[in-house]
C-alpha positions in Angstrom: -16.0 -7.0 15.8 -12.9 -5.4 17.4 -11.7 -2.0 16.4 -9.4 -2.1 13.4 -6.9 0.5 12.2 -6.3 0.3 8.4 -4.2 2.5 6.1 -6.4 4.5 3.7 -4.5 5.9 0.7 -5.6 8.8 -1.4 -4.8 9.1 -5.1 -5.7 11.5 -8.0 -7.2 9.6 -10.9 -5.1 6.4 -10.5 -6.6 4.6 -7.5 -7.8 1.7 -9.7 -4.3 1.1 -11.0 -2.8 1.5 -7.6 -5.2 -0.9 -5.8 -4.8 -3.4 -8.6 -1.0 -3.2 -8.2 -1.3 -3.8 -4.5 -3.4 -6.8 -5.2 -0.6 -8.1 -7.4 1.8 -7.6 -4.4 -0.3 -8.9 -1.5 -2.9 -11.1 -3.3 -6.4 -11.3 -1.9 -9.8 -9.9 -2.8 -10.2 -6.4 -4.2 -13.5 -4.6 -4.0 -13.8 -1.3 -5.9 -16.8 1.1 -6.0 -17.0 4.1 -8.3 -18.5 7.5 -7.7 -20.9 6.7 -10.5 -22.3 3.6 -8.8 -23.3 5.6 -5.8 -24.2 8.9 -7.6 -21.5 10.4 -5.3 -20.3 13.1 -7.7 -22.1 15.6 -9.9 -19.0 15.7 -12.2 -19.5 13.2 -15.1 -15.7 13.0 -15.4 -15.6 11.3 -12.0 -18.2 8.5 -12.7 -15.5 5.8 -13.3 -13.1 7.0 -10.6 -12.8 5.0 -7.4 -14.9 6.2 -4.5 -13.8 3.4 -2.2 -11.4 0.5 -2.7 -10.6 -2.3 -0.2 -8.1 -5.0 -0.6 -8.2 -7.9 1.9 -5.4 -10.4 1.6 -5.4 -14.1 2.6 -3.0 -13.1 5.5 -5.5 -10.6 6.9 -3.9 -7.4 5.6 -6.4 -4.7 4.8 -5.5 -1.7 2.6 -8.0 0.9 1.5 -7.8 3.6 -1.1 -9.7 6.0 -3.3 -9.5 8.8 -5.9 -9.7 12.3 -4.4 -12.6 14.1 -6.0 -11.6 17.0 -8.3 -13.4 19.4 -5.9 -11.1 18.4 -3.0 -7.4 19.4 -2.4 -4.9 16.7 -3.2 -1.4 17.3 -1.9 0.7 14.2 -1.9 3.5 14.5 0.6 6.1 12.7 2.6 4.2 12.7 5.9 3.0 9.1 5.9 4.5 5.7 5.4 2.9 2.2 5.5 4.6 -0.3 7.7 4.8 -4.0 7.2 6.3 -6.1 9.9 6.4 -9.7 11.0 8.7 -12.7 11.3 8.3 -14.4 7.9 11.4 -13.0 6.1 10.6 -14.6 2.7 7.1 -13.2 2.7 8.2 -9.7 3.7 11.1 -9.6 1.3 8.7 -10.6 -1.4 6.5 -7.7 -0.7 9.5 -5.4 -0.5 10.8 -6.6 -3.9 7.4 -6.1 -5.6 6.8 -2.7 -4.0 10.3 -1.3 -4.9 10.4 -2.9 -8.4 8.5 -1.9 -11.6 8.9 1.9 -11.2 9.4 1.9 -7.4 12.6 2.8 -5.7 14.7 1.6 -2.8 15.3 4.1 0.0 17.0 1.7 2.4 18.0 -1.8 1.3 16.7 -4.8 3.2 19.5 -5.5 5.6 20.3 -6.1 9.3 19.5 -3.0 11.2 21.2 -1.7 14.4 18.3 -2.9 16.5 18.8 -6.5 15.3 15.9 -6.8 12.8 16.1 -6.9 9.0 14.7 -3.6 7.8 14.2 -1.8 4.5 12.4 1.2 3.1 11.1 1.8 -0.4 8.7 4.0 -2.4 6.3 2.3 -4.8 5.5 3.6 -8.3 2.6 5.5 -6.9 4.7 7.5 -4.5 3.7 5.7 -1.3 6.5 5.1 1.2 6.8 1.6 2.8 8.7 0.4 5.8 9.4 -3.4 6.0 10.7 -4.9 9.2 11.5 -8.6 9.8 11.6 -9.4 13.5 15.2 -10.1 14.7 14.1 -13.3 16.6 13.9 -15.4 13.5 15.6 -13.2 10.9 18.7 -14.5 9.3 21.6 -12.2 8.4 21.0 -10.3 5.1 22.7 -11.8 2.2 
């Protein structure tokens, strides 16, 4: 197996909801394991929280996430974004629309960027920032 680099998102008490939402955006198989299943926490309140979640889409996208245990610091911030890029404009716009809708927000609308690609930024309803880039080689002008 070659080395892979996958985004791993941290949440506080809503990883199940977030990972289920991402499955509705990207499709694919979602595997969720709780702290209780692996006796990974002595805090009974954490038994049903997600210790590890992994979404693998039909397109090969992999996104991981988990609830941060109560004993660990959780400081969401603006120091990370998840980037989606490729040349299938319809697919990427579909992801962008789903991520920015239903409680999300548009930071930069999907439109032709100075570098020739179609680009947009949004924040989903869980506070995760997303960058979406459609390669200029096959991208049509934004409508």
